[in-house]
C-alpha positions, -999 to +999 in steps of 0.1 A: +605+579-694+615+613-680+641+632-702+668+643-678+695+669-686+722+679-662+740+713-667+770+728-650+753+756-632+721+776-629+729+799-659+734+768-681+701+754-669+683+786-679+699+787-713+690+750-720+655+755-707+650+786-729+661+766-759+637+738-749+608+762-746+615+778-780+617+743-796+583+734-782+568+767-794+581+761-829+570+724-830+536+728-814+508+714-837+492+748-842+466+736-867+455+772-872+451+777-834+471+795-807+497+777-786+488+775-749+517+777-724+515+779-686+543+794-666+553+790-629+568+814-605+598+806-584+636+811-584+646+786-610+623+797-640+629+835-637+662+836-655+648+813-682+620+839-688+646+867-690+663+848-718+630+840-736+622+877-736+650+882-762+629+863-787+596+883-788+586+871-823+584+835-810+555+845-787+532+859-814+509+829-814+511+820-777+484+823-751+501+827-717+486+809-686+499+804-651+505+772-631+497+788-598+494+821-580+495+835-545+463+852-533+478+887-534+474+917-557+492+915-591+516+943-580+526+925-548+562+913-545+549+878-538+529+877-570+540+851-597+523+873-623+545+903-612+577+883-616+567+869-650+555+903-662+588+919-653+610+891-667+591+881-698+557+896-706+567+933-706+602+930-722+589+907-749+558+930-755+533+901-752+499+916-757+477+918-726+448+901-743+470+869-747+480+868-710+456+850-687+463+861-651+451+842-621+432+868-601+447+860-567+432+891-551+397+876-555+407+848-530+412+811-535+377+800-544+365+829-566+399+831-583+400+794-590+365+793-603+371+822-628+404+807-640+388+773-645+361+789-666+387+807-687+407+775-692+377+755-703+365+783-726+398+787-744+420+756-742+411+725-762+405+692-745+421+659-754+389+640-758+356+649-776+340+682-765+311+662-752+334+649-724+330+680-703+351+666-674+381+661-696+409+684-686+421+712-709+453+703-727+481+729-725+509+726-750+536+732-724+538+739-687+570+753-672+574+743-635+598+746-607+601+722-577+601+730-541+624+716-515+595+694-503+588+681-538+558+703-545+549+716-580+527+746-587+508+749-554+503+712-550+519+704-517+527+670-501+496+650-492+474+681-496+436+679-504+443+696-537+459+664-549+425+647-548+409+669-575+396+648-603+393+656-640+362+677-634+384+703-618+410+723-638+419+747-611+413+748-573+419+771-544+444+763-516+437+776-481+465+760-460+498+762-480+527+752-458+546+781-474+534+817-470+511+830-481+486+803-471+460+811-497+467+803-533+453+792-567+467+762-586+462+741-617+452+706-607+472+674-611+449+662-640+458+694-659+495+690-653+493+653-664+473+662-695+498+687-708+516+677-740+549+685-722+560+696-688+594+712-684+606+711-648+637+731-636+657+727-605+689+744-593+709+744-561+718+719-535+686+726-516+666+709-544+688+677-547+667+657-522+634+667-540+648+658-574+660+624-562+626+618-545+606+628-576+625+603-597+616+575-573+583+558-568+552+580-573+540+592-540+516+619-526+544+628-503+563+641-534+537+657-557+563+661-585+566+623-587+530+622-598+536+640-631+533+621-663+569+609-668+567+601-705+558+638-711+583+653-686+616+670-693+637+677-663+666+701-665+689+705-634+723+718-625+750+696-610+741+708-575+705+695-578+713+664-599+703+629-588+730+617-564+740+652-553+720+648-521+743+619-511+776+637-518 
């Protein structure tokens, strides 16, 4: 079952989420290997990253990945990398060689192809190495949720939802939110992660949160996450039932 925590406001969500991330970093089964964490862009996670930047030592064994990216240059204001770099990577002094940026400037297909190759070369798979199609298993993925229930750049009823385990990353050409071209981890990778942490704040997310906790549906991509591995942290405004108030 999904672990649901409701907090008073957005700041409390960020504080609780930061504690949850640090707990996972400390408890991850390192087995003499690095910890693999994927981060999302968006309004809700940003403050969490700012708080996490205050604990730079906790990131010493972490490889940083991204859940999705817009097809823009890394210094563009729309870039997820730019937001994460300014809020977490630079303040915490995380070494560049441990940060795996999606190269959005290469376009959806080339960027996705390169990122998939990097994931498969560096992140362990759940099953035997011989099972080449098995998705890489990230230790933790931090996600936001859109008003339409999308996660990463997996939008309602989009072709990207059809990617099977042979694809770890795909290009998006027709995002309903600008910019239209993006790169995203696939649903099999999100479902394979040891833990997903999803954050939602504000009244505009209440309907999406309620919908994701309902029956799994392609109309609400967040509802397709693996619920027994999902932690959901929301504020009172985005909590289940808030949409009916």
